[in-house]
Every structure is written in structure tokens, then in C-alpha cells.
C-alpha positions as CSV (number, residue, x, y, z in Angstrom):
1,X,45.5,-6.9,66.7
2,X,49.0,-6.9,65.3
3,X,50.4,-5.4,62.2
4,X,50.7,-8.7,60.4
5,X,47.0,-9.5,61.0
6,X,46.0,-6.1,59.7
7,X,48.1,-6.5,56.7
8,X,46.5,-9.9,55.9
9,X,43.0,-8.5,56.3
10,X,43.9,-5.6,54.0
11,X,45.3,-7.9,51.4
12,X,42.2,-10.1,51.6
13,X,39.9,-7.1,51.3
14,X,41.7,-5.8,48.3
15,X,41.7,-9.2,46.7
16,X,37.9,-9.5,47.4
17,X,37.3,-6.1,45.8
18,X,39.3,-7.1,42.7
19,X,37.4,-10.4,42.4
20,X,34.0,-8.6,42.9
21,X,35.0,-6.0,40.3
22,X,36.1,-8.7,37.9
23,X,32.8,-10.6,38.4
24,X,30.7,-7.5,38.0
25,X,32.6,-6.7,34.8
26,X,32.2,-10.1,33.3
27,X,28.6,-10.5,34.3
28,X,27.5,-7.1,33.1
29,X,25.9,-6.5,29.7
30,X,28.1,-7.3,26.7
31,X,30.0,-4.3,25.3
32,X,30.2,-5.6,21.7
33,X,28.8,-8.2,19.4
34,X,31.1,-11.2,19.1
35,X,29.6,-13.5,16.5
36,X,26.4,-12.9,14.5
37,X,24.7,-16.1,13.4
38,X,21.4,-14.6,12.2
39,X,20.3,-11.2,11.0
40,X,16.8,-9.9,10.5
41,X,15.6,-6.4,9.6
42,X,12.1,-5.0,10.1
43,X,11.5,-1.4,9.3
44,X,14.2,0.7,11.0
45,X,15.2,-2.0,13.5
46,X,18.0,-4.6,13.0
47,X,17.9,-7.9,15.0
48,X,20.9,-10.1,15.4
49,X,21.6,-13.3,17.2
50,X,25.0,-13.4,18.8
51,X,25.8,-17.1,19.0
52,X,28.9,-16.5,21.2
53,X,26.8,-14.9,23.9
54,X,23.4,-16.6,23.2
55,X,21.9,-13.1,23.1
56,X,19.5,-11.3,20.8
57,X,20.6,-7.7,20.2
58,X,18.3,-5.2,18.4
59,X,18.1,-1.5,17.7
60,X,18.6,1.0,14.9
61,X,21.3,0.2,12.4
62,X,23.8,2.5,14.0
63,X,23.2,1.0,17.5
64,X,22.1,-2.6,17.2
65,X,23.0,-3.2,20.9
66,X,20.4,-0.7,22.1
67,X,18.3,-3.6,23.5
68,X,19.1,-7.2,24.3
69,X,17.2,-10.4,25.3
70,X,19.2,-13.1,27.1
71,X,16.6,-15.3,28.8
72,X,13.4,-17.3,28.0
73,X,10.6,-18.3,30.4
74,X,10.1,-21.8,31.7
75,X,7.2,-22.1,34.2
76,X,7.5,-18.4,34.9
77,X,11.2,-18.7,35.6
78,X,13.9,-16.8,33.7
79,X,16.2,-19.3,32.0
80,X,19.3,-18.2,30.0
81,X,19.3,-19.2,26.4
82,X,21.4,-22.3,25.7
83,X,21.4,-22.3,22.0
84,X,19.5,-19.3,20.6
85,X,18.5,-20.6,17.2
86,X,16.1,-18.3,15.3
87,X,14.3,-14.9,15.4
88,X,11.6,-13.2,13.5
89,X,10.1,-9.7,14.1
90,X,6.8,-8.2,13.0
91,X,5.9,-4.7,11.8
92,X,4.5,-3.8,15.3
93,X,7.9,-4.7,16.9
94,X,6.8,-8.1,18.4
95,X,9.7,-10.5,18.6
96,X,9.6,-14.3,18.4
97,X,12.6,-16.5,19.4
98,X,13.4,-20.2,19.5
99,X,16.0,-21.9,21.6
100,X,17.6,-25.1,20.2
101,X,17.5,-26.7,23.7
102,X,14.0,-25.6,24.7
103,X,10.6,-26.6,23.2
104,X,8.1,-23.9,22.1
105,X,8.3,-20.4,20.8
106,X,9.0,-17.4,23.0
107,X,7.3,-14.0,22.3
108,X,8.5,-10.6,23.4
109,X,7.2,-7.0,22.9
110,X,9.0,-4.3,21.0
111,X,11.1,-3.4,24.1
112,X,12.2,-6.9,24.7
113,X,9.9,-7.6,27.6
114,X,8.6,-11.2,27.8
115,X,5.0,-11.6,26.6
116,X,4.2,-15.3,26.3
117,X,5.6,-18.8,25.9
118,X,3.9,-20.8,23.1
119,X,4.6,-24.3,24.3
120,X,1.2,-26.0,23.5
121,X,-1.3,-26.3,20.7
122,X,-4.9,-25.5,21.4
123,X,-5.6,-29.2,21.9
124,X,-3.1,-29.2,24.8
125,X,-0.4,-31.3,23.1
126,X,3.1,-29.9,23.4
127,X,5.0,-27.9,20.8
128,X,8.3,-29.7,20.5
129,X,11.4,-29.7,18.2
130,X,10.9,-26.3,16.7
131,X,13.9,-25.8,14.4
132,X,13.2,-22.6,12.4
133,X,10.9,-19.6,12.5
134,X,9.8,-16.9,10.1
135,X,7.0,-14.5,9.3
136,X,5.2,-12.8,6.4
137,X,4.3,-9.2,5.5
138,X,0.8,-9.7,7.0
139,X,2.4,-10.4,10.5
140,X,1.6,-14.1,10.5
141,X,4.3,-16.1,12.2
142,X,5.4,-19.6,11.0
143,X,7.5,-22.2,12.6
144,X,9.1,-25.4,11.3
145,X,8.6,-28.5,13.5
146,X,10.9,-31.6,13.0
147,X,8.5,-34.5,13.8
148,X,8.7,-37.6,11.6
149,X,9.2,-35.3,8.7
150,X,8.2,-31.6,8.9
151,X,5.2,-29.7,10.1
152,X,4.7,-26.0,9.2
153,X,3.0,-24.2,12.1
154,X,1.1,-20.9,11.8
155,X,0.2,-18.2,14.3
156,X,-2.2,-15.6,12.8
157,X,-2.4,-12.1,14.0
158,X,-5.6,-12.8,16.1
159,X,-4.6,-16.4,17.0
160,X,-3.9,-17.5,20.5
161,X,-2.3,-20.8,19.6
162,X,-0.1,-22.1,16.9
163,X,-1.7,-24.6,14.5
164,X,-0.4,-27.1,11.9
165,X,-1.1,-25.8,8.4
166,X,1.1,-28.2,6.4
167,X,2.6,-31.7,7.0
168,X,5.4,-33.3,5.1
169,X,5.7,-36.9,6.3
170,X,9.0,-38.9,6.0
171,X,7.3,-41.0,3.3
172,X,6.4,-37.9,1.3
173,X,9.9,-36.5,1.7
174,X,11.5,-39.8,0.7
175,X,9.3,-39.9,-2.4
176,X,10.8,-36.5,-3.3
177,X,14.3,-37.7,-2.5
178,X,14.6,-35.4,0.5
179,X,16.1,-36.2,3.9
180,X,14.4,-34.7,6.9
181,X,17.0,-33.2,9.3
182,X,16.8,-31.1,12.5
183,X,19.0,-28.4,10.9
184,X,16.5,-27.5,8.1
185,X,15.7,-23.9,7.4
186,X,12.4,-22.2,6.7
187,X,11.5,-19.0,4.8
188,X,8.1,-17.6,3.6
189,X,7.2,-15.5,0.6
190,X,6.2,-12.0,1.8
191,X,2.5,-12.3,0.8
192,X,1.5,-15.5,-0.8
193,X,2.0,-18.1,2.0
194,X,4.5,-19.9,-0.2
195,X,7.2,-21.6,2.0
196,X,10.8,-22.6,1.2
197,X,12.6,-25.3,3.2
198,X,16.3,-25.9,2.9
199,X,16.8,-29.6,3.9
200,X,20.2,-31.3,3.7
201,X,21.2,-30.2,0.2
202,X,17.6,-29.8,-1.2
203,X,15.5,-26.7,-1.6
204,X,11.8,-27.4,-1.3
205,X,8.9,-25.2,-2.2
206,X,5.6,-25.8,-0.3
207,X,2.5,-24.2,-1.6
208,X,-1.1,-25.1,-0.7
209,X,0.2,-28.2,1.1
210,X,2.0,-29.4,-2.0
211,X,5.8,-29.8,-2.0
212,X,8.0,-29.5,-5.0
213,X,11.8,-29.9,-5.2
214,X,13.3,-26.7,-6.8
215,X,16.9,-27.8,-6.9
216,X,19.8,-29.5,-5.1
217,X,22.8,-27.6,-3.7
218,X,26.2,-28.6,-2.5
219,X,27.2,-27.7,1.1
220,X,25.4,-26.8,4.2
221,X,22.8,-24.0,4.2
222,X,23.2,-21.7,7.2
223,X,20.4,-19.3,6.4
224,X,17.5,-18.7,3.9
225,X,15.6,-15.6,2.8
226,X,13.1,-14.7,0.1
227,X,13.3,-11.3,-1.6
228,X,10.4,-9.0,-2.3
229,X,9.9,-10.4,-5.8
230,X,9.6,-14.0,-4.6
231,X,13.1,-15.4,-5.2
232,X,14.6,-17.6,-2.5
233,X,18.3,-17.3,-1.5
234,X,20.5,-19.6,0.5
235,X,23.7,-18.7,2.5
236,X,26.1,-21.7,2.7
237,X,28.8,-22.4,5.2
238,X,31.5,-22.1,2.6
239,X,30.7,-18.3,2.2
240,X,28.5,-18.6,-0.9
241,X,25.1,-17.1,-1.5
242,X,22.9,-18.9,-4.0
243,X,19.8,-17.5,-5.7
244,X,17.1,-19.6,-7.2
245,X,16.4,-17.9,-10.5
246,X,13.0,-18.4,-12.2
247,X,13.0,-22.2,-11.9
248,X,16.1,-22.5,-14.1
249,X,19.4,-22.2,-12.2
250,X,21.3,-20.6,-9.4
251,X,23.3,-17.4,-9.5
252,X,26.2,-17.7,-7.1
253,X,28.2,-15.0,-5.3
254,X,31.1,-15.8,-3.1
255,X,31.1,-13.9,0.2
256,X,32.0,-14.5,3.8
257,X,28.5,-14.9,5.1
258,X,26.4,-17.2,7.2
259,X,23.2,-15.1,7.5
260,X,21.2,-13.0,5.1
261,X,18.1,-10.8,5.1
262,X,16.0,-8.6,2.8
263,X,14.9,-5.0,3.3
264,X,13.6,-2.6,0.6
265,X,14.7,-5.1,-2.1
266,X,18.4,-5.3,-1.0
267,X,20.1,-8.3,0.5
268,X,21.9,-7.7,3.8
269,X,24.5,-10.2,5.0
270,X,27.2,-10.8,7.6
271,X,30.9,-10.7,7.0
272,X,33.6,-11.9,9.4
273,X,31.1,-12.7,12.1
274,X,30.1,-9.2,13.1
275,X,30.2,-6.8,10.1
276,X,26.8,-6.1,8.4
277,X,27.0,-5.4,4.6
278,X,24.6,-4.9,1.7
279,X,24.7,-6.3,-1.8
280,X,24.5,-4.0,-4.8
281,X,21.3,-4.0,-6.9
282,X,22.8,-5.9,-9.9
283,X,22.6,-9.1,-7.9
284,X,19.3,-8.6,-6.0
285,X,15.9,-7.9,-7.5
286,X,16.0,-4.3,-6.2
287,X,12.6,-2.5,-6.3
288,X,14.3,0.6,-7.6
289,X,15.2,-1.2,-10.8
290,X,12.0,-3.2,-11.1
291,X,10.8,-3.5,-14.7
292,X,7.1,-3.0,-15.2
293,X,5.3,-5.1,-17.8
294,X,4.8,-2.1,-20.1
295,X,6.0,1.4,-20.5
296,X,2.6,3.3,-20.6
297,X,4.2,6.5,-22.0
298,X,5.6,4.8,-25.1
299,X,3.9,6.3,-28.2
300,X,4.3,3.4,-30.6
301,X,1.2,2.6,-32.7
302,X,-1.6,0.7,-31.1
303,X,-2.5,-2.8,-32.1
304,X,-5.4,-3.4,-29.8
305,X,-7.9,-1.4,-27.8
306,X,-7.6,-0.6,-24.1
307,X,-9.5,-2.8,-21.6
308,X,-11.7,-1.0,-19.2
309,X,-12.2,-2.6,-15.8
310,X,-14.6,-1.7,-12.9
311,X,-13.3,-1.7,-9.3
312,X,-15.7,-4.0,-7.4
313,X,-14.8,-2.9,-3.8
314,X,-12.8,-0.3,-2.0
315,X,-9.2,-1.4,-2.3
316,X,-5.6,-0.3,-2.3
317,X,-3.3,0.7,-5.1
318,X,0.4,-0.2,-5.1
319,X,3.5,1.1,-6.8
320,X,4.8,-2.5,-7.3
321,X,2.9,-5.8,-7.3
322,X,3.6,-6.0,-3.5
323,X,1.6,-4.8,-0.5
324,X,4.7,-3.1,0.9
325,X,4.3,-0.4,-1.8
326,X,1.0,1.2,-0.9
327,X,0.1,4.3,-2.9
328,X,-3.5,5.2,-2.3
329,X,-7.1,3.8,-1.9
330,X,-9.5,3.6,-4.8
331,X,-13.2,3.6,-4.4
332,X,-15.6,0.8,-5.5
333,X,-17.2,1.6,-8.9
334,X,-14.2,3.5,-10.3
335,X,-13.3,2.7,-13.9
336,X,-9.6,1.9,-14.6
337,X,-7.6,1.2,-17.7
338,X,-5.8,-2.1,-17.8
339,X,-2.3,-1.8,-19.1
340,X,-0.9,-5.3,-18.9
341,X,-0.9,-8.6,-17.1
342,X,2.1,-9.5,-15.0
343,X,2.7,-13.3,-15.5
344,X,5.0,-13.4,-12.5
345,X,2.3,-11.9,-10.2
346,X,-1.1,-13.0,-11.3
347,X,-2.7,-11.7,-8.2
348,X,-1.9,-8.2,-9.3
349,X,-2.9,-6.3,-12.5
350,X,-1.0,-3.3,-13.9
351,X,-3.5,-0.4,-14.5
352,X,-3.7,3.3,-15.3
353,X,-5.8,5.6,-13.1
354,X,-5.8,9.1,-11.7
355,X,-4.5,9.7,-8.2
356,X,-4.7,13.3,-6.8
357,X,-5.2,14.7,-10.3
358,X,-2.2,12.9,-11.8
359,X,-2.5,10.0,-14.2
360,X,-0.6,7.2,-12.5
361,X,0.3,3.6,-13.5
362,X,0.0,1.3,-10.6
363,X,-1.0,-2.2,-9.4
364,X,-4.3,-3.4,-8.1
365,X,-5.3,-6.8,-6.8
366,X,-6.8,-8.8,-9.6
367,X,-9.7,-10.1,-7.6
368,X,-10.8,-6.5,-6.9
369,X,-11.7,-5.6,-10.6
370,X,-13.9,-7.0,-13.3
371,X,-13.9,-6.3,-17.0
372,X,-16.6,-4.2,-18.7
373,X,-17.8,-5.5,-22.0
374,X,-18.3,-3.0,-24.8
375,X,-21.4,-2.9,-26.9
376,X,-20.4,-2.6,-30.6
377,X,-21.8,0.6,-32.2
378,X,-20.0,0.6,-35.6
379,X,-21.3,4.2,-36.1
380,X,-19.7,6.6,-38.5
381,X,-19.0,10.0,-36.9
382,X,-17.0,13.1,-37.6
383,X,-14.8,15.4,-35.6
384,X,-16.5,18.5,-34.4
385,X,-13.5,20.7,-33.5
386,X,-10.2,21.6,-35.2
387,X,-7.1,19.8,-33.9
388,X,-9.1,16.9,-32.4
389,X,-6.7,14.8,-30.4
390,X,-6.5,11.0,-30.9
391,X,-5.4,9.4,-27.5
392,X,-3.6,6.2,-26.8
393,X,-5.8,5.5,-23.8
394,X,-9.3,6.8,-23.0
395,X,-8.0,9.7,-20.9
396,X,-6.9,13.2,-21.5
397,X,-5.3,13.6,-18.1
398,X,-1.6,14.4,-18.1
399,X,0.8,12.1,-16.4
400,X,3.4,12.9,-13.8
401,X,5.8,14.9,-16.1
402,X,2.8,16.9,-17.4
403,X,2.6,15.2,-20.8
404,X,-0.7,14.0,-22.2
405,X,-1.1,10.6,-23.9
406,X,-2.4,11.7,-27.2
407,X,-0.6,10.4,-30.3
408,X,-1.7,12.8,-33.1
409,X,-4.4,15.3,-34.1
410,X,-6.9,15.3,-36.9
411,X,-8.8,18.2,-38.4
412,X,-12.4,19.2,-38.2
413,X,-15.0,17.1,-40.1
414,X,-12.7,14.1,-40.3
415,X,-14.7,10.8,-40.4
416,X,-14.0,8.0,-37.9
417,X,-15.7,4.8,-37.1
418,X,-16.9,4.4,-33.5
419,X,-16.5,0.8,-32.4
420,X,-17.3,0.8,-28.6
421,X,-19.8,2.3,-26.2
422,X,-18.8,5.7,-24.8
423,X,-19.0,6.5,-21.1
424,X,-17.6,3.1,-20.0
425,X,-14.6,5.1,-18.8
426,X,-14.6,8.6,-17.4
427,X,-11.2,10.0,-16.8
428,X,-10.1,12.0,-13.8
429,X,-11.9,15.1,-14.9
430,X,-15.1,13.4,-15.9
431,X,-14.6,13.2,-19.7
432,X,-16.1,10.4,-21.6
433,X,-14.4,8.8,-24.6
434,X,-15.4,7.0,-27.8
435,X,-13.2,4.2,-29.1
436,X,-12.6,4.8,-32.8
437,X,-10.9,3.5,-35.8
438,X,-8.9,5.9,-37.9
439,X,-6.6,4.8,-40.7
440,X,-7.0,1.2,-39.6
441,X,-5.8,1.9,-36.1
442,X,-7.6,2.2,-32.8
443,X,-7.6,5.5,-30.9
444,X,-9.7,7.3,-28.3
445,X,-11.5,10.6,-28.8
446,X,-13.2,12.8,-26.2
447,X,-16.9,12.2,-26.7
448,X,-17.9,15.8,-27.1
449,X,-15.3,16.2,-29.9
450,X,-17.4,14.0,-32.2
451,X,-20.8,14.5,-33.8
452,X,-23.0,12.3,-35.9
453,X,-23.4,12.6,-39.7
454,X,-27.2,12.5,-39.5
455,X,-27.7,16.2,-40.1
456,X,-25.9,18.7,-42.3
457,X,-24.6,20.8,-39.4
458,X,-24.3,17.9,-36.9
459,X,-25.3,17.9,-33.2
460,X,-23.2,20.0,-30.8
461,X,-22.7,17.9,-27.6
462,X,-20.9,20.6,-25.6
463,X,-22.6,21.9,-22.5
464,X,-23.7,25.5,-22.9
465,X,-21.6,28.1,-21.1
466,X,-23.2,29.5,-17.9
467,X,-20.4,31.2,-16.1
468,X,-17.7,33.8,-16.4
469,X,-14.6,34.9,-14.5
470,X,-14.5,37.4,-11.6
471,X,-10.9,38.4,-12.6
472,X,-9.1,41.1,-14.6
473,X,-6.3,38.6,-15.5
474,X,-6.0,35.2,-17.2
475,X,-6.7,32.2,-14.9
476,X,-4.8,28.9,-14.7
477,X,-6.7,25.7,-15.3
478,X,-5.4,22.8,-13.2
479,X,-5.6,19.0,-13.6
480,X,-7.1,18.4,-10.2
481,X,-8.4,19.9,-7.0
482,X,-5.0,19.7,-5.4
483,X,-2.8,19.2,-8.5
484,X,0.0,21.5,-9.6
485,X,-0.3,20.2,-13.2
486,X,-1.5,23.0,-15.5
487,X,-3.7,22.0,-18.4
488,X,-4.6,25.4,-19.8
489,X,-5.0,29.1,-19.4
490,X,-8.3,30.9,-19.5
491,X,-8.4,34.7,-20.5
492,X,-10.3,37.1,-18.3
493,X,-13.2,37.5,-20.7
494,X,-13.7,33.7,-21.1
495,X,-17.1,32.0,-20.7
496,X,-17.3,28.4,-19.6
497,X,-19.6,25.7,-18.1
498,X,-20.0,24.7,-14.5
499,X,-22.4,22.2,-13.1
500,X,-24.6,24.3,-10.8
501,X,-26.3,21.3,-9.3
502,X,-23.0,20.2,-7.7
503,X,-21.4,23.7,-7.2
504,X,-20.0,24.2,-3.7
505,X,-18.5,27.6,-3.0
506,X,-16.7,26.3,0.1
507,X,-14.3,24.1,-1.8
508,X,-10.9,25.2,-3.1
509,X,-11.4,24.5,-6.8
510,X,-14.3,23.7,-9.1
511,X,-14.4,21.5,-12.2
512,X,-15.1,23.5,-15.4
513,X,-15.4,22.8,-19.2
514,X,-14.0,25.4,-21.6
515,X,-13.9,25.7,-25.4
516,X,-11.1,28.1,-26.2
517,X,-10.8,30.5,-29.2
518,X,-9.2,27.8,-31.3
519,X,-12.0,25.4,-30.5
520,X,-9.8,23.3,-28.2
521,X,-11.9,21.6,-25.6
522,X,-10.3,22.0,-22.2
523,X,-11.5,20.6,-18.9
524,X,-10.0,21.0,-15.4
525,X,-10.2,23.0,-12.2
526,X,-10.1,26.7,-11.4
527,X,-10.2,28.5,-8.1
528,X,-13.8,28.5,-6.9
529,X,-13.9,32.1,-5.7
530,X,-13.2,33.3,-9.3
531,X,-16.5,31.8,-10.7
532,X,-19.5,34.0,-11.4
533,X,-22.8,32.6,-12.9
534,X,-24.8,34.1,-15.7
535,X,-28.0,33.4,-13.8
536,X,-28.8,32.8,-10.2
537,X,-27.7,29.3,-9.1
538,X,-30.6,26.9,-8.2
539,X,-29.1,26.8,-4.8
540,X,-29.3,30.5,-4.5
541,X,-32.9,30.5,-5.7
542,X,-33.8,27.8,-3.3
543,X,-32.0,29.7,-0.5
544,X,-33.9,32.8,-1.4
545,X,-37.2,31.0,-1.4
546,X,-36.5,29.5,2.0
547,X,-35.5,32.9,3.3
548,X,-38.7,34.4,2.0
549,X,-40.7,31.6,3.6
550,X,-38.9,32.2,6.9
551,X,-39.6,36.0,6.6
552,X,-43.3,35.4,5.9
553,X,-43.5,33.0,8.9
554,X,-41.8,35.6,11.1
555,X,-44.2,38.3,9.8
556,X,-47.2,36.1,10.5
557,X,-45.9,35.4,14.0
558,X,-45.3,39.2,14.6
559,X,-48.8,40.0,13.5
560,X,-50.3,37.2,15.5
561,X,-48.5,38.2,18.7
562,X,-49.3,41.9,18.0
563,X,-53.0,41.0,17.8
564,X,-52.8,38.9,20.9
565,X,-51.0,41.7,22.7
566,X,-53.7,44.2,21.6
567,X,-56.5,41.8,22.8
568,X,-54.8,41.4,26.2
569,X,-54.4,45.1,26.5
570,X,-58.1,45.8,25.7
571,X,-59.1,43.2,28.3
572,X,-56.9,44.8,30.9
573,X,-58.4,48.2,30.1
574,X,-61.9,46.9,30.4
575,X,-61.1,45.3,33.7
576,X,-59.5,48.5,35.0
577,X,-62.6,50.5,33.9
578,X,-65.0,48.2,35.8
579,X,-62.9,48.5,38.9
580,X,-63.0,52.3,38.7
581,X,-66.8,52.3,38.3
582,X,-67.2,50.1,41.4
583,X,-65.1,52.5,43.5
584,X,-67.3,55.4,42.5
585,X,-70.3,53.7,44.0
């Protein structure tokens, strides 16, 4: 082989290596996002569709290219996306994608691994022409089908197949002045299964299968989203974001965006194709600036009595009228104070209740409570203690910054008119209240602070003291078992009341009732190991009786077995004696 041939082979080998390297470089995973056409955020994960590379990238906000999806399934064959059109993600990380060229919806797990291709309804008919996809807070998935109008499809958490839940025929759309187009967009309210469709310059609201035109807009909508408070937003191809505001008009903000998304009340959008930005709260209904229907701490004069409701089943409490704002669970049968209706969210009621020893305003689902009707007493009573507090609501609990909701105090033997049944509401420490009228205004008074006028001295309703402190120093009284809120201080020589029937020396703190030296009635919790009873607790008596019974039984058994043992021993002695006598003869 001559030098020329070797040279040619070497050149060919080098060229081949360069081509192979180039191909491996160009076919390897993308190194940067080129053009974001859609953005969605769920929890701590950001999902973006890169239209230039037909790829879904997802990961934490500081590394959205941590994972990628580039193919769909077709008869168990991997097919590269042709026109990746839409994405939605659930709280458990499940991902749903649609491709503008392919029929059906493609499901992936939280790692981007293919799970299922949804290409048929349960009846066997094909799912075709899916043009948009979305989901709600309850992890239901919805898709928009372009088919002689629009069909809204639903896939519930436990469903195997998509089903049609709403149909808008061409005739229906024409009657509303709406053109059906294959570029329409779909969004869903977070909780109420209310849908919004942006269709060729018209924004539709679809609720309970009824469609309503909200407004018309100029330009082409490129994305749609609904914030946590139920307002729809549109991103237009001219860089404008429109907000539909309470059925009246649109607020407009000029940006350079083609996609938008909500998380924690903020709107996230795309600038210049690959830069993710967030709007400030003055434009978006940010939860941090949400206005509650009433300020429950305001001390203005009352004009009407509080409404007491009963919780009808174990249910959740929320910080806002949204299920995303879970606070705690409340038990069936609990009495709560209604603060206000929220006209914008009729499925929620704003209430006041005690959570972990702290009086807390919150929201409960309206269908989980029912009002308690008062029986009118119209009985004249008088205050039993000095400095009797008149409360705004039937609770003496202190709220989060340690203040109580009393408005004023009145002196001993002051007459008031009781207008409602007591004990309908017990606050967090078990105190019952009377609803009273004083100086033509309605207030609430702790039941034990009032007495009837039937006798000259009146009737004392306080429980008799039955306990004292095992302490040489003053003791702190807390608002709850685990609360840090201090409601009073008890001196070392104090006497107080404890319910012995429910006393449990294994718990951290115990509920007590205490009348101080100034006749101020204080209730709360003190450390259980500091409590000593004047007399033996019924539980101790019962325990002693049981112990005595056990000892008697043991004694009986001992005597019985001793007697039996003696009897057996005597029988053995007799037998031994007989054997000895036989041996003598």
C-alpha cells in the first residue's frame, strides 16, 4: 500500500470521525431552551414546551431542563413529536401532553416515563382533534375537542377513559356569535368545574353545560389561564395580557408574552421566547393581599347578633376560600361563629373558631354547616362579678396576637336582658355564653358571670373549687393544651375547679376554672402535674376498690391453696403411716 493510499484513508477516517462527532453533537440532548410556547407550574416543578425543538422540559425553577420528553407512543412505537401543542401536570407529578399532528392524549409519570395513550373513549370510538388540555386542583384532567363545535372531555382521578361532559354544537356557538376554530384555548377554574374557552376573538364561560359570552377581544389569543380567585386571563400574540374583571371589563398590560400560568396567586409569563418572569401583585389577585369579607378584630359597635352554626360532618378549614389553603380539620358537631358571607365564593363561609388554642378566622365549605336557631328567653339578669366583660362574639378566647374580643366591661349587679339560649356555642375552653342587650346593643357574656334576679342574693353558677396547686410559685394559665397564649397567672395558694370525671394525669395540661381575688373568672389550661385534689378522685377511689377486691381474691386463693395443701399433706401422712404399719407385720 503506497503513501498516497494511506493518506487518502487517513483523510477519510478523520472526515468520518468529524461527521460522527457532529452528528452525535446535533442528535444529543438539547443544551438550552430555544423558544417557550407554553409554561405551566405545579408545586415546585416548572413545565415548558419548547416549540423550536418539539420537546417538553421540566424540573425545578433553577433547572427546568432537568427532564425532557421528546416522543409519544403510537401502537407501542416511539414517535417524535411533530407539533407539541399543550401540557398539564397534576399534583402527583403525572403529565398529560397533546400533539397537534396526533390524535389522543399522552400520559407520562413524574419522571417523564410513558404511561398510557388515551386514544379511545370507553365506547371504543376514537379521540380525535384534541386542541387544548388543562386540569383542576382536584387532579381532574380536561381536554377540548374540535368536532362540529366543541366538546369538553373529562378524565377523573379514578377514570380509565375520557368522557364527554359538555357539548357546544356549531348551532349553539353561532347563536352566541362564536366561531369554532381549531386554535381555541381551554382553561378551568381551580375548583368549581367552570371552563373558559378563547375562540377566535370571543371569551366563553361554560358552567353546568351552559355557555355564556363574557366578552370579545381583538387579536389572537396564544394562551389562557385562571387565577386562584377565579378570574380568567388571556395572552395575545401582540404581547398583551388581558384580565376579565368581574364581568365588567378587561385590565390590560403590555408585555412580550405568549404564555402565562398561575402559582400561589402570581402570574408567570414568558419574555423573549425563553425568559420566565412574574408579575407584581398589584395586577394579579395575589393571595397575600386578599381582602376578607370582614375584619373580625374591629371593635366598632355591633348592630346585630352573631350567628352560630353547627358543623354537620368532619371537614377541612381553609385560610382562603380555596382548597389550596388548608389549615386544619374540624370535627362534626363543633359550633362555629359565622362572620360573613362571601358573595364571590358562595360555596365557602367565613367563620371564627379555635384552632390549637388560638381563635382563628377561616373558611369552611358552606354545605358542611347548618345554622342553630335560638330560643328567645327575654329574661332579665344581672352581672355576678365586678368588671364583667361584654364580648363582641360568644368567645373569650384570645386571637393570634393575644388580644381578646371584649368591647367593654360593666360592674357587678348591672341588669341586662338575655335574648338567646345559652350553651348554643361553647368556646375553645368550654365556656358558654348568653346573648344580652345592654344600652340597646347586643353583646355576649360568659354564662357564669350572670345570675337571675329571682332571689335577693342571686344564684351562684360557678363550679365549687376542688383543687389546689402543688407549687411554691405562681403558675401560668394557657389558652390551650399546646398554646403559648397566656390568659392569666394563678398564685401558689390559689384554689380552682377541675372536672375529676375527665381528669387524666397522663396529659400535658388540664382545663381549669379559676375565680381570682378580684372576682375575674379565668379559664384555661395549667400543667397537669401541678394539680392536687382536695379529696380523693373518683378514679382513685375506684382504683382503690378494684385493688382491694384483687387483694381479697388473692387472699382467698392463698387460703384455699393453703387448705388444699394441708389436706394433701395429711393424706400423704396417713398413707405413709399405713405403709409403715404393714411393714411391721
